[in-house]
Backbone as CSV, one residue per row, in Angstrom:
resi,resn,N_x,N_y,N_z,CA_x,CA_y,CA_z,C_x,C_y,C_z
1,MET,-5.398,0.159,-34.088,-4.786,0.708,-32.900,-5.381,2.092,-32.663
2,LEU,-5.562,2.437,-31.396,-6.109,3.728,-30.991,-5.102,4.470,-30.143
3,SER,-5.235,5.771,-30.096,-4.418,6.573,-29.187,-5.304,7.654,-28.578
4,PHE,-4.953,8.082,-27.370,-5.736,9.062,-26.645,-4.818,10.022,-25.914
5,THR,-5.326,11.213,-25.628,-4.687,12.135,-24.700,-5.707,12.449,-23.613
6,ALA,-5.220,12.877,-22.451,-6.113,13.207,-21.340,-5.405,14.182,-20.407
7,GLU,-6.174,14.906,-19.636,-5.640,15.781,-18.602,-5.525,14.980,-17.312
8,TYR,-4.404,15.104,-16.612,-4.188,14.413,-15.341,-4.709,15.292,-14.215
9,ALA,-5.693,14.820,-13.473,-6.327,15.609,-12.418,-5.507,15.641,-11.133
10,GLY,-4.571,14.714,-10.981,-3.737,14.688,-9.785,-3.953,13.411,-8.986
11,GLY,-3.256,13.311,-7.876,-3.369,12.133,-7.027,-2.206,11.185,-7.233
12,ASP,-2.264,10.070,-6.541,-1.201,9.076,-6.631,-1.314,8.272,-7.922
13,PHE,-0.195,7.993,-8.529,-0.121,7.196,-9.742,-0.048,5.733,-9.327
14,VAL,-1.038,4.924,-9.750,-1.090,3.508,-9.386,-1.049,2.673,-10.660
15,LEU,-0.038,1.849,-10.795,0.136,0.998,-11.971,-0.768,-0.223,-11.885
16,GLU,-1.557,-0.460,-12.921,-2.403,-1.659,-13.001,-1.611,-2.705,-13.772
17,GLU,-0.910,-3.582,-13.056,0.020,-4.526,-13.670,-0.641,-5.501,-14.639
18,ALA,-1.936,-5.726,-14.532,-2.633,-6.596,-15.478,-2.790,-5.927,-16.844
19,GLU,-2.627,-4.600,-16.888,-2.813,-3.862,-18.137,-1.516,-3.370,-18.760
20,ILE,-0.531,-3.039,-17.930,0.721,-2.462,-18.442,1.870,-2.855,-17.517
21,ALA,3.012,-3.158,-18.095,4.147,-3.651,-17.311,4.943,-2.530,-16.644
22,GLU,5.005,-1.353,-17.275,5.831,-0.274,-16.752,5.244,1.059,-17.198
23,ALA,5.326,2.067,-16.344,4.826,3.399,-16.674,5.648,4.431,-15.927
24,GLY,5.645,5.663,-16.416,6.365,6.734,-15.746,5.969,8.087,-16.287
25,TRP,6.295,9.140,-15.527,6.041,10.512,-15.947,7.365,11.124,-16.378
26,PHE,7.354,11.825,-17.514,8.581,12.427,-18.041,8.309,13.853,-18.500
27,ALA,9.246,14.734,-18.253,9.171,16.103,-18.759,9.549,16.093,-20.242
28,PRO,9.053,17.069,-21.016,9.364,17.095,-22.451,10.865,17.136,-22.755
29,ASP,11.662,17.700,-21.846,13.106,17.800,-22.087,13.899,16.688,-21.412
30,ALA,13.209,15.655,-20.879,13.897,14.555,-20.188,13.254,13.217,-20.539
31,LEU,13.039,12.982,-21.834,12.391,11.747,-22.282,13.384,10.597,-22.382
32,PRO,12.922,9.369,-22.142,13.781,8.193,-22.326,13.913,7.884,-23.825
33,LEU,14.551,6.780,-24.150,14.672,6.332,-25.535,13.277,6.259,-26.164
34,LEU,13.115,6.821,-27.359,11.798,6.927,-27.995,11.583,5.857,-29.057
35,PRO,10.306,5.496,-29.291,9.990,4.571,-30.377,10.236,5.242,-31.727
36,PRO,10.284,4.493,-32.823,10.567,5.084,-34.132,9.437,6.016,-34.593
37,PRO,9.756,7.021,-35.431,8.791,8.027,-35.868,7.491,7.512,-36.509
38,PRO,7.443,6.437,-37.244,6.143,6.101,-37.840,5.140,5.496,-36.859
39,SER,5.528,5.213,-35.622,4.612,4.560,-34.681,3.612,5.556,-34.088
40,ILE,2.460,5.037,-33.663,1.458,5.884,-33.014,2.006,6.439,-31.699
41,ALA,2.744,5.621,-30.971,3.330,6.083,-29.713,4.230,7.295,-29.950
42,ARG,5.043,7.246,-30.982,5.947,8.367,-31.274,5.170,9.608,-31.684
43,ARG,4.086,9.432,-32.435,3.271,10.589,-32.828,2.674,11.263,-31.595
44,LEU,2.220,10.479,-30.605,1.702,11.052,-29.363,2.802,11.779,-28.585
45,ILE,3.977,11.173,-28.513,5.098,11.803,-27.806,5.490,13.101,-28.498
46,ASP,5.593,13.094,-29.821,5.942,14.309,-30.556,4.899,15.402,-30.336
47,TRP,3.611,15.027,-30.317,2.543,16.004,-30.045,2.728,16.612,-28.648
48,PHE,3.008,15.754,-27.652,3.209,16.218,-26.284,4.365,17.205,-26.208
49,VAL,5.486,16.859,-26.811,6.662,17.730,-26.781,6.368,19.061,-27.480
50,ASP,5.744,19.021,-28.628,5.407,20.247,-29.365,4.415,21.122,-28.600
51,THR,3.514,20.513,-27.853,2.470,21.233,-27.137,2.976,21.822,-25.815
52,TYR,3.818,21.095,-25.098,4.189,21.500,-23.743,5.640,21.940,-23.574
53,ARG,6.359,22.103,-24.631,7.740,22.583,-24.509,7.751,24.076,-24.394
């Protein structure tokens, strides 16, 4: 499994339904239910919160 970070340049957010079922933008202090800590997804979320809070 791989994980990436990127800078968002702007523009309209368009969901590619063939690749992902659901997506959204969240502020560090308004996150939805999170995956468990050992997952790669959670490590990326924790990095985001630590970096941008």
